[in-house]
Each structure stands twice: as structure tokens, then as C-alpha cells.
PDB file of N, CA, C and O in Angstrom:
ATOM      1  N   MET A   1      75.273 104.359 111.517  1.00  0.00           N
ATOM      2  CA  MET A   1      75.426 103.652 110.261  1.00  0.00           C
ATOM      3  C   MET A   1      76.884 103.781 109.835  1.00  0.00           C
ATOM      4  O   MET A   1      77.464 104.867 109.861  1.00  0.00           O
ATOM      5  N   THR A   2      77.452 102.669 109.450  1.00  0.00           N
ATOM      6  CA  THR A   2      78.841 102.691 109.015  1.00  0.00           C
ATOM      7  C   THR A   2      78.953 103.303 107.631  1.00  0.00           C
ATOM      8  O   THR A   2      77.971 103.390 106.894  1.00  0.00           O
ATOM      9  N   TYR A   3      80.154 103.723 107.289  1.00  0.00           N
ATOM     10  CA  TYR A   3      80.372 104.287 105.963  1.00  0.00           C
ATOM     11  C   TYR A   3      80.046 103.265 104.887  1.00  0.00           C
ATOM     12  O   TYR A   3      79.451 103.599 103.862  1.00  0.00           O
ATOM     13  N   GLN A   4      80.443 102.007 105.125  1.00  0.00           N
ATOM     14  CA  GLN A   4      80.185 100.970 104.124  1.00  0.00           C
ATOM     15  C   GLN A   4      78.683 100.773 103.918  1.00  0.00           C
ATOM     16  O   GLN A   4      78.230 100.639 102.781  1.00  0.00           O
ATOM     17  N   ALA A   5      77.911 100.755 104.999  1.00  0.00           N
ATOM     18  CA  ALA A   5      76.463 100.590 104.890  1.00  0.00           C
ATOM     19  C   ALA A   5      75.845 101.775 104.163  1.00  0.00           C
ATOM     20  O   ALA A   5      74.975 101.606 103.309  1.00  0.00           O
ATOM     21  N   LEU A   6      76.303 102.981 104.509  1.00  0.00           N
ATOM     22  CA  LEU A   6      75.798 104.173 103.841  1.00  0.00           C
ATOM     23  C   LEU A   6      76.165 104.157 102.372  1.00  0.00           C
ATOM     24  O   LEU A   6      75.330 104.463 101.520  1.00  0.00           O
ATOM     25  N   SER A   7      77.401 103.803 102.066  1.00  0.00           N
ATOM     26  CA  SER A   7      77.835 103.759 100.671  1.00  0.00           C
ATOM     27  C   SER A   7      77.013 102.769  99.870  1.00  0.00           C
ATOM     28  O   SER A   7      76.617 103.044  98.737  1.00  0.00           O
ATOM     29  N   SER A   8      76.763 101.624 100.464  1.00  0.00           N
ATOM     30  CA  SER A   8      75.972 100.603  99.778  1.00  0.00           C
ATOM     31  C   SER A   8      74.557 101.101  99.531  1.00  0.00           C
ATOM     32  O   SER A   8      73.994 100.915  98.452  1.00  0.00           O
ATOM     33  N   LYS A   9      73.999 101.733 100.544  1.00  0.00           N
ATOM     34  CA  LYS A   9      72.635 102.272 100.426  1.00  0.00           C
ATOM     35  C   LYS A   9      72.588 103.361  99.356  1.00  0.00           C
ATOM     36  O   LYS A   9      71.674 103.384  98.531  1.00  0.00           O
ATOM     37  N   LEU A  10      73.555 104.249  99.367  1.00  0.00           N
ATOM     38  CA  LEU A  10      73.575 105.344  98.413  1.00  0.00           C
ATOM     39  C   LEU A  10      73.871 104.870  96.994  1.00  0.00           C
ATOM     40  O   LEU A  10      73.416 105.473  96.022  1.00  0.00           O
ATOM     41  N   TYR A  11      74.628 103.798  96.884  1.00  0.00           N
ATOM     42  CA  TYR A  11      74.965 103.272  95.567  1.00  0.00           C
ATOM     43  C   TYR A  11      73.706 102.871  94.815  1.00  0.00           C
ATOM     44  O   TYR A  11      73.645 102.977  93.590  1.00  0.00           O
ATOM     45  N   HIS A  12      72.714 102.415  95.545  1.00  0.00           N
ATOM     46  CA  HIS A  12      71.489 101.942  94.934  1.00  0.00           C
ATOM     47  C   HIS A  12      70.438 103.047  94.798  1.00  0.00           C
ATOM     48  O   HIS A  12      69.338 102.787  94.311  1.00  0.00           O
ATOM     49  N   MET A  13      70.748 104.238  95.207  1.00  0.00           N
ATOM     50  CA  MET A  13      69.809 105.351  95.114  1.00  0.00           C
ATOM     51  C   MET A  13      70.136 106.173  93.868  1.00  0.00           C
ATOM     52  O   MET A  13      71.282 106.232  93.422  1.00  0.00           O
ATOM     53  N   SER A  14      69.105 106.799  93.326  1.00  0.00           N
ATOM     54  CA  SER A  14      69.372 107.675  92.191  1.00  0.00           C
ATOM     55  C   SER A  14      70.040 108.945  92.708  1.00  0.00           C
ATOM     56  O   SER A  14      69.860 109.327  93.864  1.00  0.00           O
ATOM     57  N   THR A  15      70.795 109.578  91.857  1.00  0.00           N
ATOM     58  CA  THR A  15      71.505 110.788  92.250  1.00  0.00           C
ATOM     59  C   THR A  15      71.064 111.953  91.380  1.00  0.00           C
ATOM     60  O   THR A  15      70.511 111.775  90.295  1.00  0.00           O
ATOM     61  N   ILE A  16      71.324 113.143  91.884  1.00  0.00           N
ATOM     62  CA  ILE A  16      71.058 114.361  91.130  1.00  0.00           C
ATOM     63  C   ILE A  16      72.321 115.195  91.128  1.00  0.00           C
ATOM     64  O   ILE A  16      73.183 115.026  91.990  1.00  0.00           O
ATOM     65  N   LYS A  17      72.432 116.070  90.188  1.00  0.00           N
ATOM     66  CA  LYS A  17      73.577 116.981  90.125  1.00  0.00           C
ATOM     67  C   LYS A  17      73.142 118.285  90.772  1.00  0.00           C
ATOM     68  O   LYS A  17      72.053 118.790  90.500  1.00  0.00           O
ATOM     69  N   ILE A  18      73.997 118.828  91.630  1.00  0.00           N
ATOM     70  CA  ILE A  18      73.696 120.091  92.289  1.00  0.00           C
ATOM     71  C   ILE A  18      74.819 121.085  92.026  1.00  0.00           C
ATOM     72  O   ILE A  18      75.907 120.718  91.581  1.00  0.00           O
ATOM     73  N   SER A  19      74.535 122.329  92.306  1.00  0.00           N
ATOM     74  CA  SER A  19      75.541 123.372  92.191  1.00  0.00           C
ATOM     75  C   SER A  19      75.472 124.218  93.450  1.00  0.00           C
ATOM     76  O   SER A  19      74.387 124.571  93.912  1.00  0.00           O
ATOM     77  N   SER A  20      76.610 124.536  93.991  1.00  0.00           N
ATOM     78  CA  SER A  20      76.647 125.341  95.205  1.00  0.00           C
ATOM     79  C   SER A  20      77.977 126.085  95.269  1.00  0.00           C
ATOM     80  O   SER A  20      78.884 125.834  94.475  1.00  0.00           O
ATOM     81  N   LYS A  21      78.076 126.985  96.210  1.00  0.00           N
ATOM     82  CA  LYS A  21      79.323 127.713  96.424  1.00  0.00           C
ATOM     83  C   LYS A  21      79.826 127.411  97.821  1.00  0.00           C
ATOM     84  O   LYS A  21      79.054 127.397  98.780  1.00  0.00           O
ATOM     85  N   VAL A  22      81.132 127.166  97.933  1.00  0.00           N
ATOM     86  CA  VAL A  22      81.779 126.961  99.219  1.00  0.00           C
ATOM     87  C   VAL A  22      83.083 127.746  99.226  1.00  0.00           C
ATOM     88  O   VAL A  22      83.614 128.109  98.176  1.00  0.00           O
ATOM     89  N   GLU A  23      83.579 127.995 100.406  1.00  0.00           N
ATOM     90  CA  GLU A  23      84.858 128.698 100.512  1.00  0.00           C
ATOM     91  C   GLU A  23      85.949 127.826  99.894  1.00  0.00           C
ATOM     92  O   GLU A  23      85.963 126.607 100.065  1.00  0.00           O
ATOM     93  N   GLU A  24      86.850 128.468  99.185  1.00  0.00           N
ATOM     94  CA  GLU A  24      87.892 127.734  98.472  1.00  0.00           C
ATOM     95  C   GLU A  24      88.731 126.871  99.407  1.00  0.00           C
ATOM     96  O   GLU A  24      89.069 125.736  99.071  1.00  0.00           O
ATOM     97  N   ALA A  25      89.063 127.398 100.567  1.00  0.00           N
ATOM     98  CA  ALA A  25      89.888 126.639 101.514  1.00  0.00           C
ATOM     99  C   ALA A  25      89.158 125.379 101.991  1.00  0.00           C
ATOM    100  O   ALA A  25      89.777 124.328 102.154  1.00  0.00           O
ATOM    101  N   VAL A  26      87.857 125.482 102.214  1.00  0.00           N
ATOM    102  CA  VAL A  26      87.062 124.332 102.647  1.00  0.00           C
ATOM    103  C   VAL A  26      87.010 123.293 101.527  1.00  0.00           C
ATOM    104  O   VAL A  26      87.120 122.093 101.775  1.00  0.00           O
ATOM    105  N   TRP A  27      86.840 123.771 100.293  1.00  0.00           N
ATOM    106  CA  TRP A  27      86.796 122.858  99.144  1.00  0.00           C
ATOM    107  C   TRP A  27      88.116 122.094  99.011  1.00  0.00           C
ATOM    108  O   TRP A  27      88.118 120.883  98.790  1.00  0.00           O
ATOM    109  N   GLU A  28      89.221 122.798  99.144  1.00  0.00           N
ATOM    110  CA  GLU A  28      90.525 122.149  99.035  1.00  0.00           C
ATOM    111  C   GLU A  28      90.713 121.133 100.153  1.00  0.00           C
ATOM    112  O   GLU A  28      91.240 120.044  99.925  1.00  0.00           O
ATOM    113  N   GLU A  29      90.286 121.483 101.347  1.00  0.00           N
ATOM    114  CA  GLU A  29      90.392 120.562 102.483  1.00  0.00           C
ATOM    115  C   GLU A  29      89.534 119.312 102.250  1.00  0.00           C
ATOM    116  O   GLU A  29      89.945 118.203 102.591  1.00  0.00           O
ATOM    117  N   LEU A  30      88.349 119.494 101.672  1.00  0.00           N
ATOM    118  CA  LEU A  30      87.476 118.369 101.355  1.00  0.00           C
ATOM    119  C   LEU A  30      88.129 117.445 100.333  1.00  0.00           C
ATOM    120  O   LEU A  30      88.067 116.223 100.469  1.00  0.00           O
ATOM    121  N   LYS A  31      88.747 118.019  99.321  1.00  0.00           N
ATOM    122  CA  LYS A  31      89.401 117.198  98.303  1.00  0.00           C
ATOM    123  C   LYS A  31      90.555 116.398  98.906  1.00  0.00           C
ATOM    124  O   LYS A  31      90.748 115.232  98.562  1.00  0.00           O
ATOM    125  N   VAL A  32      91.313 117.013  99.794  1.00  0.00           N
ATOM    126  CA  VAL A  32      92.415 116.306 100.457  1.00  0.00           C
ATOM    127  C   VAL A  32      91.860 115.172 101.316  1.00  0.00           C
ATOM    128  O   VAL A  32      92.382 114.057 101.289  1.00  0.00           O
ATOM    129  N   ALA A  33      90.805 115.453 102.077  1.00  0.00           N
ATOM    130  CA  ALA A  33      90.199 114.427 102.936  1.00  0.00           C
ATOM    131  C   ALA A  33      89.660 113.267 102.104  1.00  0.00           C
ATOM    132  O   ALA A  33      89.787 112.107 102.497  1.00  0.00           O
ATOM    133  N   ALA A  34      89.065 113.574 100.966  1.00  0.00           N
ATOM    134  CA  ALA A  34      88.542 112.535 100.087  1.00  0.00           C
ATOM    135  C   ALA A  34      89.678 111.647  99.584  1.00  0.00           C
ATOM    136  O   ALA A  34      89.559 110.422  99.565  1.00  0.00           O
ATOM    137  N   LYS A  35      90.758 112.268  99.185  1.00  0.00           N
ATOM    138  CA  LYS A  35      91.903 111.504  98.678  1.00  0.00           C
ATOM    139  C   LYS A  35      92.498 110.633  99.782  1.00  0.00           C
ATOM    140  O   LYS A  35      92.815 109.466  99.555  1.00  0.00           O
ATOM    141  N   GLU A  36      92.646 111.203 100.974  1.00  0.00           N
ATOM    142  CA  GLU A  36      93.225 110.459 102.101  1.00  0.00           C
ATOM    143  C   GLU A  36      92.370 109.252 102.488  1.00  0.00           C
ATOM    144  O   GLU A  36      92.894 108.221 102.909  1.00  0.00           O
ATOM    145  N   SER A  37      91.057 109.387 102.342  1.00  0.00           N
ATOM    146  CA  SER A  37      90.165 108.300 102.756  1.00  0.00           C
ATOM    147  C   SER A  37      89.734 107.416 101.592  1.00  0.00           C
ATOM    148  O   SER A  37      88.873 106.549 101.743  1.00  0.00           O
ATOM    149  N   HIS A  38      90.341 107.645 100.432  1.00  0.00           N
ATOM    150  CA  HIS A  38      90.051 106.850  99.236  1.00  0.00           C
ATOM    151  C   HIS A  38      88.561 106.886  98.870  1.00  0.00           C
ATOM    152  O   HIS A  38      87.972 105.871  98.497  1.00  0.00           O
ATOM    153  N   GLN A  39      87.973 108.073  98.986  1.00  0.00           N
ATOM    154  CA  GLN A  39      86.582 108.292  98.619  1.00  0.00           C
ATOM    155  C   GLN A  39      86.541 109.382  97.557  1.00  0.00           C
ATOM    156  O   GLN A  39      87.530 110.077  97.324  1.00  0.00           O
ATOM    157  N   ASN A  40      85.389 109.521  96.920  1.00  0.00           N
ATOM    158  CA  ASN A  40      85.258 110.645  96.007  1.00  0.00           C
ATOM    159  C   ASN A  40      84.540 111.783  96.726  1.00  0.00           C
ATOM    160  O   ASN A  40      83.866 111.567  97.734  1.00  0.00           O
ATOM    161  N   VAL A  41      84.688 112.973  96.208  1.00  0.00           N
ATOM    162  CA  VAL A  41      84.104 114.159  96.839  1.00  0.00           C
ATOM    163  C   VAL A  41      82.583 114.049  96.895  1.00  0.00           C
ATOM    164  O   VAL A  41      81.965 114.433  97.887  1.00  0.00           O
ATOM    165  N   SER A  42      81.993 113.531  95.843  1.00  0.00           N
ATOM    166  CA  SER A  42      80.539 113.384  95.806  1.00  0.00           C
ATOM    167  C   SER A  42      80.033 112.505  96.943  1.00  0.00           C
ATOM    168  O   SER A  42      79.047 112.836  97.601  1.00  0.00           O
ATOM    169  N   GLY A  43      80.707 111.395  97.166  1.00  0.00           N
ATOM    170  CA  GLY A  43      80.323 110.501  98.257  1.00  0.00           C
ATOM    171  C   GLY A  43      80.479 111.159  99.615  1.00  0.00           C
ATOM    172  O   GLY A  43      79.640 110.995 100.501  1.00  0.00           O
ATOM    173  N   MET A  44      81.568 111.910  99.768  1.00  0.00           N
ATOM    174  CA  MET A  44      81.783 112.599 101.043  1.00  0.00           C
ATOM    175  C   MET A  44      80.729 113.669 101.276  1.00  0.00           C
ATOM    176  O   MET A  44      80.246 113.830 102.397  1.00  0.00           O
ATOM    177  N   LEU A  45      80.366 114.405 100.223  1.00  0.00           N
ATOM    178  CA  LEU A  45      79.326 115.426 100.358  1.00  0.00           C
ATOM    179  C   LEU A  45      77.982 114.795 100.715  1.00  0.00           C
ATOM    180  O   LEU A  45      77.258 115.303 101.571  1.00  0.00           O
ATOM    181  N   THR A  46      77.658 113.694 100.059  1.00  0.00           N
ATOM    182  CA  THR A  46      76.400 113.007 100.353  1.00  0.00           C
ATOM    183  C   THR A  46      76.370 112.547 101.808  1.00  0.00           C
ATOM    184  O   THR A  46      75.366 112.713 102.501  1.00  0.00           O
ATOM    185  N   GLU A  47      77.464 111.975 102.254  1.00  0.00           N
ATOM    186  CA  GLU A  47      77.552 111.517 103.641  1.00  0.00           C
ATOM    187  C   GLU A  47      77.439 112.694 104.611  1.00  0.00           C
ATOM    188  O   GLU A  47      76.743 112.598 105.622  1.00  0.00           O
ATOM    189  N   ALA A  48      78.114 113.794 104.311  1.00  0.00           N
ATOM    190  CA  ALA A  48      78.087 114.969 105.185  1.00  0.00           C
ATOM    191  C   ALA A  48      76.684 115.573 105.255  1.00  0.00           C
ATOM    192  O   ALA A  48      76.224 115.955 106.332  1.00  0.00           O
ATOM    193  N   ILE A  49      76.017 115.659 104.128  1.00  0.00           N
ATOM    194  CA  ILE A  49      74.664 116.215 104.112  1.00  0.00           C
ATOM    195  C   ILE A  49      73.717 115.308 104.887  1.00  0.00           C
ATOM    196  O   ILE A  49      72.880 115.785 105.653  1.00  0.00           O
ATOM    197  N   SER A  50      73.850 114.009 104.688  1.00  0.00           N
ATOM    198  CA  SER A  50      73.015 113.050 105.407  1.00  0.00           C
ATOM    199  C   SER A  50      73.238 113.150 106.916  1.00  0.00           C
ATOM    200  O   SER A  50      72.278 113.179 107.687  1.00  0.00           O
ATOM    201  N   ASP A  51      74.500 113.202 107.335  1.00  0.00           N
ATOM    202  CA  ASP A  51      74.816 113.343 108.764  1.00  0.00           C
ATOM    203  C   ASP A  51      74.233 114.628 109.331  1.00  0.00           C
ATOM    204  O   ASP A  51      73.661 114.625 110.422  1.00  0.00           O
ATOM    205  N   TYR A  52      74.374 115.717 108.602  1.00  0.00           N
ATOM    206  CA  TYR A  52      73.844 117.009 109.040  1.00  0.00           C
ATOM    207  C   TYR A  52      72.331 116.931 109.242  1.00  0.00           C
ATOM    208  O   TYR A  52      71.811 117.393 110.258  1.00  0.00           O
ATOM    209  N   LEU A  53      71.637 116.350 108.279  1.00  0.00           N
ATOM    210  CA  LEU A  53      70.180 116.258 108.379  1.00  0.00           C
ATOM    211  C   LEU A  53      69.750 115.375 109.538  1.00  0.00           C
ATOM    212  O   LEU A  53      68.768 115.685 110.212  1.00  0.00           O
ATOM    213  N   GLN A  54      70.454 114.298 109.781  1.00  0.00           N
ATOM    214  CA  GLN A  54      70.117 113.427 110.900  1.00  0.00           C
ATOM    215  C   GLN A  54      70.310 114.144 112.231  1.00  0.00           C
ATOM    216  O   GLN A  54      69.515 113.955 113.152  1.00  0.00           O
ATOM    217  N   ARG A  55      71.342 114.954 112.346  1.00  0.00           N
ATOM    218  CA  ARG A  55      71.580 115.695 113.591  1.00  0.00           C
ATOM    219  C   ARG A  55      70.536 116.780 113.805  1.00  0.00           C
ATOM    220  O   ARG A  55      70.190 117.082 114.947  1.00  0.00           O
ATOM    221  N   ARG A  56      70.034 117.367 112.741  1.00  0.00           N
ATOM    222  CA  ARG A  56      69.102 118.490 112.841  1.00  0.00           C
ATOM    223  C   ARG A  56      67.656 118.074 113.081  1.00  0.00           C
ATOM    224  O   ARG A  56      66.855 118.861 113.585  1.00  0.00           O
ATOM    225  N   ARG A  57      67.330 116.858 112.727  1.00  0.00           N
ATOM    226  CA  ARG A  57      65.957 116.383 112.878  1.00  0.00           C
ATOM    227  C   ARG A  57      65.760 115.784 114.255  1.00  0.00           C
ATOM    228  O   ARG A  57      66.621 115.078 114.779  1.00  0.00           O
ATOM    229  N   ILE A  58      64.608 116.083 114.827  1.00  0.00           N
ATOM    230  CA  ILE A  58      64.248 115.440 116.079  1.00  0.00           C
ATOM    231  C   ILE A  58      63.375 114.248 115.710  1.00  0.00           C
ATOM    232  O   ILE A  58      62.325 114.401 115.085  1.00  0.00           O
ATOM    233  N   ARG A  59      63.814 113.085 116.096  1.00  0.00           N
ATOM    234  CA  ARG A  59      63.074 111.881 115.745  1.00  0.00           C
ATOM    235  C   ARG A  59      61.702 111.874 116.412  1.00  0.00           C
ATOM    236  O   ARG A  59      61.572 112.306 117.558  1.00  0.00           O
ATOM    237  N   PRO A  60      60.684 111.392 115.715  1.00  0.00           N
ATOM    238  CA  PRO A  60      59.331 111.342 116.283  1.00  0.00           C
ATOM    239  C   PRO A  60      59.270 110.583 117.605  1.00  0.00           C
ATOM    240  O   PRO A  60      58.507 110.966 118.493  1.00  0.00           O
ATOM    241  N   VAL A  61      60.052 109.520 117.756  1.00  0.00           N
ATOM    242  CA  VAL A  61      60.033 108.759 118.999  1.00  0.00           C
ATOM    243  C   VAL A  61      60.507 109.620 120.173  1.00  0.00           C
ATOM    244  O   VAL A  61      60.014 109.473 121.291  1.00  0.00           O
ATOM    245  N   VAL A  62      61.463 110.518 119.918  1.00  0.00           N
ATOM    246  CA  VAL A  62      61.956 111.402 120.978  1.00  0.00           C
ATOM    247  C   VAL A  62      60.873 112.409 121.355  1.00  0.00           C
ATOM    248  O   VAL A  62      60.640 112.657 122.538  1.00  0.00           O
ATOM    249  N   ILE A  63      60.218 112.982 120.366  1.00  0.00           N
ATOM    250  CA  ILE A  63      59.125 113.930 120.621  1.00  0.00           C
ATOM    251  C   ILE A  63      58.007 113.257 121.405  1.00  0.00           C
ATOM    252  O   ILE A  63      57.502 113.811 122.382  1.00  0.00           O
ATOM    253  N   ASN A  64      57.619 112.047 120.967  1.00  0.00           N
ATOM    254  CA  ASN A  64      56.546 111.327 121.664  1.00  0.00           C
ATOM    255  C   ASN A  64      56.923 111.023 123.102  1.00  0.00           C
ATOM    256  O   ASN A  64      56.091 111.142 124.000  1.00  0.00           O
ATOM    257  N   HIS A  65      58.166 110.635 123.327  1.00  0.00           N
ATOM    258  CA  HIS A  65      58.627 110.363 124.683  1.00  0.00           C
ATOM    259  C   HIS A  65      58.587 111.634 125.531  1.00  0.00           C
ATOM    260  O   HIS A  65      58.172 111.594 126.690  1.00  0.00           O
ATOM    261  N   LEU A  66      59.008 112.739 124.970  1.00  0.00           N
ATOM    262  CA  LEU A  66      58.980 114.013 125.694  1.00  0.00           C
ATOM    263  C   LEU A  66      57.551 114.395 126.067  1.00  0.00           C
ATOM    264  O   LEU A  66      57.289 114.781 127.207  1.00  0.00           O
ATOM    265  N   LEU A  67      56.635 114.291 125.122  1.00  0.00           N
ATOM    266  CA  LEU A  67      55.234 114.637 125.392  1.00  0.00           C
ATOM    267  C   LEU A  67      54.630 113.710 126.439  1.00  0.00           C
ATOM    268  O   LEU A  67      53.910 114.171 127.324  1.00  0.00           O
ATOM    269  N   ASP A  68      54.912 112.411 126.355  1.00  0.00           N
ATOM    270  CA  ASP A  68      54.415 111.461 127.359  1.00  0.00           C
ATOM    271  C   ASP A  68      54.958 111.791 128.734  1.00  0.00           C
ATOM    272  O   ASP A  68      54.228 111.760 129.725  1.00  0.00           O
ATOM    273  N   SER A  69      56.239 112.105 128.791  1.00  0.00           N
ATOM    274  CA  SER A  69      56.870 112.438 130.063  1.00  0.00           C
ATOM    275  C   SER A  69      56.271 113.710 130.658  1.00  0.00           C
ATOM    276  O   SER A  69      56.049 113.789 131.866  1.00  0.00           O
ATOM    277  N   MET A  70      56.013 114.696 129.814  1.00  0.00           N
ATOM    278  CA  MET A  70      55.406 115.936 130.306  1.00  0.00           C
ATOM    279  C   MET A  70      54.000 115.670 130.834  1.00  0.00           C
ATOM    280  O   MET A  70      53.613 116.222 131.864  1.00  0.00           O
ATOM    281  N   ASP A  71      53.235 114.835 130.145  1.00  0.00           N
ATOM    282  CA  ASP A  71      51.890 114.482 130.619  1.00  0.00           C
ATOM    283  C   ASP A  71      51.943 113.746 131.945  1.00  0.00           C
ATOM    284  O   ASP A  71      51.172 114.042 132.858  1.00  0.00           O
ATOM    285  N   GLU A  72      52.859 112.780 132.051  1.00  0.00           N
ATOM    286  CA  GLU A  72      52.980 111.981 133.265  1.00  0.00           C
ATOM    287  C   GLU A  72      53.439 112.810 134.467  1.00  0.00           C
ATOM    288  O   GLU A  72      53.106 112.494 135.609  1.00  0.00           O
ATOM    289  N   ASN A  73      54.195 113.853 134.205  1.00  0.00           N
ATOM    290  CA  ASN A  73      54.781 114.643 135.296  1.00  0.00           C
ATOM    291  C   ASN A  73      54.213 116.051 135.388  1.00  0.00           C
ATOM    292  O   ASN A  73      54.864 116.951 135.918  1.00  0.00           O
ATOM    293  N   GLU A  74      53.008 116.244 134.877  1.00  0.00           N
ATOM    294  CA  GLU A  74      52.412 117.580 134.878  1.00  0.00           C
ATOM    295  C   GLU A  74      52.252 118.125 136.302  1.00  0.00           C
ATOM    296  O   GLU A  74      52.550 119.289 136.569  1.00  0.00           O
ATOM    297  N   GLU A  75      51.780 117.270 137.203  1.00  0.00           N
ATOM    298  CA  GLU A  75      51.580 117.712 138.593  1.00  0.00           C
ATOM    299  C   GLU A  75      52.911 118.108 139.224  1.00  0.00           C
ATOM    300  O   GLU A  75      52.996 119.133 139.901  1.00  0.00           O
ATOM    301  N   LEU A  76      53.932 117.315 139.009  1.00  0.00           N
ATOM    302  CA  LEU A  76      55.263 117.622 139.539  1.00  0.00           C
ATOM    303  C   LEU A  76      55.771 118.941 138.947  1.00  0.00           C
ATOM    304  O   LEU A  76      56.359 119.757 139.657  1.00  0.00           O
ATOM    305  N   GLY A  77      55.551 119.142 137.683  1.00  0.00           N
ATOM    306  CA  GLY A  77      55.968 120.378 137.039  1.00  0.00           C
ATOM    307  C   GLY A  77      55.294 121.603 137.644  1.00  0.00           C
ATOM    308  O   GLY A  77      55.918 122.648 137.829  1.00  0.00           O
ATOM    309  N   GLN A  78      54.022 121.456 137.945  1.00  0.00           N
ATOM    310  CA  GLN A  78      53.299 122.576 138.567  1.00  0.00           C
ATOM    311  C   GLN A  78      53.826 122.857 139.967  1.00  0.00           C
ATOM    312  O   GLN A  78      53.970 124.016 140.356  1.00  0.00           O
ATOM    313  N   LEU A  79      54.116 121.797 140.730  1.00  0.00           N
ATOM    314  CA  LEU A  79      54.684 121.983 142.076  1.00  0.00           C
ATOM    315  C   LEU A  79      56.057 122.659 142.009  1.00  0.00           C
ATOM    316  O   LEU A  79      56.361 123.539 142.814  1.00  0.00           O
ATOM    317  N   LEU A  80      56.863 122.250 141.066  1.00  0.00           N
ATOM    318  CA  LEU A  80      58.202 122.838 140.940  1.00  0.00           C
ATOM    319  C   LEU A  80      58.137 124.294 140.487  1.00  0.00           C
ATOM    320  O   LEU A  80      59.024 125.086 140.806  1.00  0.00           O
ATOM    321  N   ALA A  81      57.105 124.641 139.756  1.00  0.00           N
ATOM    322  CA  ALA A  81      56.953 126.016 139.254  1.00  0.00           C
ATOM    323  C   ALA A  81      56.589 126.986 140.366  1.00  0.00           C
ATOM    324  O   ALA A  81      56.789 128.192 140.225  1.00  0.00           O
ATOM    325  N   LYS A  82      56.058 126.478 141.466  1.00  0.00           N
ATOM    326  CA  LYS A  82      55.640 127.370 142.570  1.00  0.00           C
ATOM    327  C   LYS A  82      56.802 127.907 143.342  1.00  0.00           C
ATOM    328  O   LYS A  82      56.614 128.665 144.293  1.00  0.00           O
TER     329      LYS A  82
END
């Protein structure tokens, strides 16, 4: 998803206020990056959190494919285990 598509999608979503602690150096680096990319810190944080969650989740289609593949190749797996 492009930044523009994400921004558009997020613009139409409700937001909440959060509080957290981060290392000061990381915070300063984030503010500089936001300024350089003409974005606000809130938008960058939302994008970063969204990206993190997408990387951490295993999509159901991937799980289903893995399970199907294991079922289809069970005999081969048993032969290889010997």
C-alpha cells in the first residue's frame, strides 16, 4: 500500500490519543524524518504501527496454504523423516 493510499484510508478513520515512552534519540530522529518527508509525527507513527502489525501477522491464506501443503505431502514427509 502506498503512503498516499494509507494516508487517505487513515484520514477517514477515527483516531485516538495515546501515551507512550520512547528513547529521546529515537523521538528526535522521528521528528526529523517527519519534517524531511513533509508528514506529521502522528501520521508516521500510525504508518509505522500499521507496518509492524502487518509484518507480525501471518495471513490466513498463508496458514491455509501451509496446512494444505503439509496434508498433500504427508507421505513424503514421513519418508524424509526416516
